[in-house]
VEXDREN-2710 file (C-alpha; in Angstrom, 1 decimal):
% VEXDREN-2710
k/r/px/py/pz
1/UNK/-13.5/-5.8/4.9
2/UNK/-12.9/-4.1/1.6
3/UNK/-14.1/-6.1/-1.9
4/UNK/-10.9/-6.9/-3.5
5/UNK/-9.7/-4.3/-6.2
6/UNK/-9.2/-5.7/-9.9
7/UNK/-6.1/-3.5/-9.3
8/UNK/-2.7/-2.7/-7.1
9/UNK/-0.9/-0.1/-7.1
10/UNK/3.0/-0.2/-7.0
11/UNK/4.3/3.1/-7.4
12/UNK/3.3/6.6/-7.6
13/UNK/5.2/8.9/-10.9
14/UNK/6.9/11.5/-9.1
15/UNK/8.5/13.6/-12.1
16/UNK/10.6/13.1/-15.5
17/UNK/13.9/11.5/-14.5
18/UNK/15.9/12.8/-17.8
19/UNK/14.7/14.1/-21.6
20/UNK/14.5/10.7/-22.5
21/UNK/10.6/9.8/-21.5
22/UNK/11.8/8.1/-18.1
23/UNK/9.5/8.9/-14.6
24/UNK/11.1/8.8/-11.2
25/UNK/8.9/6.7/-8.9
26/UNK/8.0/6.4/-5.6
27/UNK/7.9/2.6/-5.0
28/UNK/4.9/1.2/-3.3
29/UNK/5.5/-2.2/-2.9
30/UNK/7.6/-4.8/-1.5
31/UNK/8.6/-6.2/-4.4
32/UNK/9.8/-3.8/-6.7
33/UNK/12.3/-5.5/-8.7
34/UNK/9.1/-7.6/-9.9
35/UNK/8.5/-4.2/-12.6
36/UNK/10.7/-4.9/-14.8
37/UNK/9.5/-8.5/-15.6
38/UNK/5.6/-7.0/-16.0
39/UNK/5.0/-6.3/-19.6
40/UNK/1.7/-3.9/-18.9
41/UNK/1.2/-1.5/-16.0
42/UNK/-2.0/0.3/-15.8
43/UNK/-2.1/4.3/-15.5
44/UNK/-4.4/6.8/-13.5
45/UNK/-5.0/8.2/-10.1
46/UNK/-6.2/6.2/-8.1
47/UNK/-6.5/2.1/-7.8
48/UNK/-10.5/2.4/-8.1
49/UNK/-10.4/5.1/-11.5
50/UNK/-12.9/4.2/-13.9
51/UNK/-10.1/5.2/-16.6
52/UNK/-7.0/3.5/-16.1
53/UNK/-4.7/3.8/-19.5
54/UNK/-2.3/0.3/-20.2
55/UNK/1.1/0.7/-21.0
56/UNK/3.6/-1.3/-21.9
57/UNK/7.5/-1.3/-19.9
58/UNK/10.2/-0.7/-21.1
59/UNK/12.8/-1.2/-18.5
60/UNK/12.5/0.2/-15.0
61/UNK/16.0/0.4/-12.9
62/UNK/16.0/2.1/-9.1
63/UNK/18.0/4.9/-8.3
64/UNK/19.1/6.4/-4.9
65/UNK/15.7/3.7/-3.2
66/UNK/13.5/5.1/-5.9
67/UNK/12.1/3.4/-9.4
68/UNK/13.3/4.3/-13.1
69/UNK/11.0/4.1/-14.8
70/UNK/10.7/3.7/-19.1
71/UNK/7.0/3.3/-21.0
72/UNK/6.5/2.7/-24.1
73/UNK/5.3/5.6/-26.4
74/UNK/7.0/8.1/-23.7
75/UNK/9.7/9.2/-25.4
76/UNK/10.3/12.4/-24.4
77/UNK/10.2/14.8/-21.1
78/UNK/7.3/16.7/-21.5
79/UNK/5.5/13.0/-22.2
80/UNK/6.8/12.3/-18.7
81/UNK/6.1/15.2/-17.4
82/UNK/2.1/14.6/-18.0
83/UNK/2.0/12.0/-16.3
84/UNK/3.0/13.6/-12.4
85/UNK/1.1/12.1/-9.4
86/UNK/-0.5/9.1/-11.7
87/UNK/-0.5/5.5/-9.7
88/UNK/1.3/2.9/-11.4
89/UNK/-1.1/0.0/-11.0
90/UNK/-0.7/-3.9/-12.2
91/UNK/-4.3/-6.0/-12.0
92/UNK/-4.6/-8.2/-9.2
93/UNK/-3.8/-11.3/-11.5
94/UNK/-0.4/-10.1/-11.7
95/UNK/0.1/-9.0/-8.4
96/UNK/3.3/-10.9/-6.7
97/UNK/1.3/-14.2/-5.0
98/UNK/1.8/-13.8/-0.9
99/UNK/3.3/-16.3/1.5
100/UNK/1.7/-17.3/4.8
101/UNK/1.1/-15.1/7.6
102/UNK/1.1/-11.7/4.1
103/UNK/-2.2/-9.4/3.5
104/UNK/-2.3/-7.3/0.7
105/UNK/-3.3/-3.9/2.7
106/UNK/-6.4/-3.4/1.4
107/UNK/-7.6/-7.1/3.0
108/UNK/-7.2/-5.6/6.6
109/UNK/-9.5/-2.6/5.9
110/UNK/-12.3/-3.4/7.9
111/UNK/-11.3/-5.7/10.1
112/UNK/-12.1/-5.9/14.3
113/UNK/-9.2/-4.6/16.6
114/UNK/-9.4/-6.8/20.0
115/UNK/-7.3/-6.6/22.5
116/UNK/-5.3/-9.5/24.1
117/UNK/-8.0/-9.4/26.7
118/UNK/-10.5/-9.9/24.7
119/UNK/-12.0/-6.5/24.5
120/UNK/-12.6/-4.5/21.3
121/UNK/-11.3/-1.6/20.6
122/UNK/-12.3/-0.9/17.2
123/UNK/-12.5/-1.1/13.5
124/UNK/-9.1/-0.7/11.8
125/UNK/-9.6/2.0/8.9
126/UNK/-6.2/3.3/7.1
127/UNK/-2.4/2.0/7.1
128/UNK/0.4/4.4/7.1
129/UNK/3.2/3.5/5.6
130/UNK/6.2/4.9/7.3
131/UNK/9.2/3.3/6.7
132/UNK/10.4/1.7/9.7
133/UNK/7.2/0.0/9.9
134/UNK/3.7/0.4/9.1
135/UNK/0.9/2.3/11.2
136/UNK/-2.4/0.6/11.5
137/UNK/-5.2/3.8/12.3
138/UNK/-8.2/2.3/14.2
139/UNK/-11.5/4.2/15.0
140/UNK/-12.8/3.0/18.6
141/UNK/-15.7/4.0/19.9
142/UNK/-14.5/4.6/23.3
143/UNK/-11.5/6.0/22.5
144/UNK/-11.6/8.1/18.8
145/UNK/-8.7/7.8/16.6
146/UNK/-5.8/5.3/17.5
147/UNK/-2.6/4.8/15.8
148/UNK/-1.3/1.1/16.8
149/UNK/2.3/-0.1/15.5
150/UNK/2.6/-2.8/13.1
151/UNK/5.3/-4.7/14.8
152/UNK/5.9/-8.2/15.8
153/UNK/5.0/-7.7/19.6
154/UNK/1.5/-5.7/18.8
155/UNK/-0.2/-7.5/16.1
156/UNK/-0.6/-10.5/18.0
157/UNK/-2.6/-12.8/15.0
158/UNK/-4.5/-11.9/12.0
159/UNK/-7.6/-13.4/11.2
160/UNK/-8.9/-12.0/7.5
161/UNK/-11.5/-14.8/6.7
162/UNK/-13.2/-13.8/9.6
163/UNK/-12.5/-10.1/9.9
164/UNK/-10.1/-10.0/13.3
165/UNK/-7.2/-8.9/14.4
166/UNK/-5.7/-9.1/18.2
167/UNK/-2.9/-6.9/19.4
168/UNK/-0.9/-6.6/23.1
169/UNK/-0.7/-2.4/22.8
170/UNK/2.0/-0.9/24.3
171/UNK/1.9/0.3/28.0
172/UNK/0.7/4.1/27.6
173/UNK/-0.9/3.8/24.9
174/UNK/-4.0/4.2/25.6
175/UNK/-5.1/6.7/28.4
176/UNK/-5.5/4.8/31.6
177/UNK/-9.1/3.6/32.1
178/UNK/-9.1/3.8/35.6
179/UNK/-9.3/7.5/36.1
END
């Protein structure tokens, strides 16, 4: 199981927006409306970066599926352009509390994946966020890399405490074992 991070990424800065220091943000959170209520966010190359820079949030709004973020001290397009490619993070203590049955993606990395017949498929190594639904990347000793759609019909149960997820794979996802 993965150790709990100190920060969670909520967005990625894509480019400046306009001439007053706003940045266009690819949203990486299910709760983008919370960004405007945050007092401080942290910018860095990743959530595990040794050097994160805190910024006060002056404003955030949505525009065509992207966030437009205004940070204190970033007053013009040139300053905003220097932030391109950085991740916007919130410290874990200010993350949105999860509902029953919800998990942070980092909590899923390393869980054992069992098939609904009790056989072990492998270990979850990555989560691909595709837009329609997430896709879990499973490292399987028998099948190599297996991509599993994270949909209710497929994911039967997830027990983070025991580190086990049980799945029912769609027909044809794995090669026929009878050969």
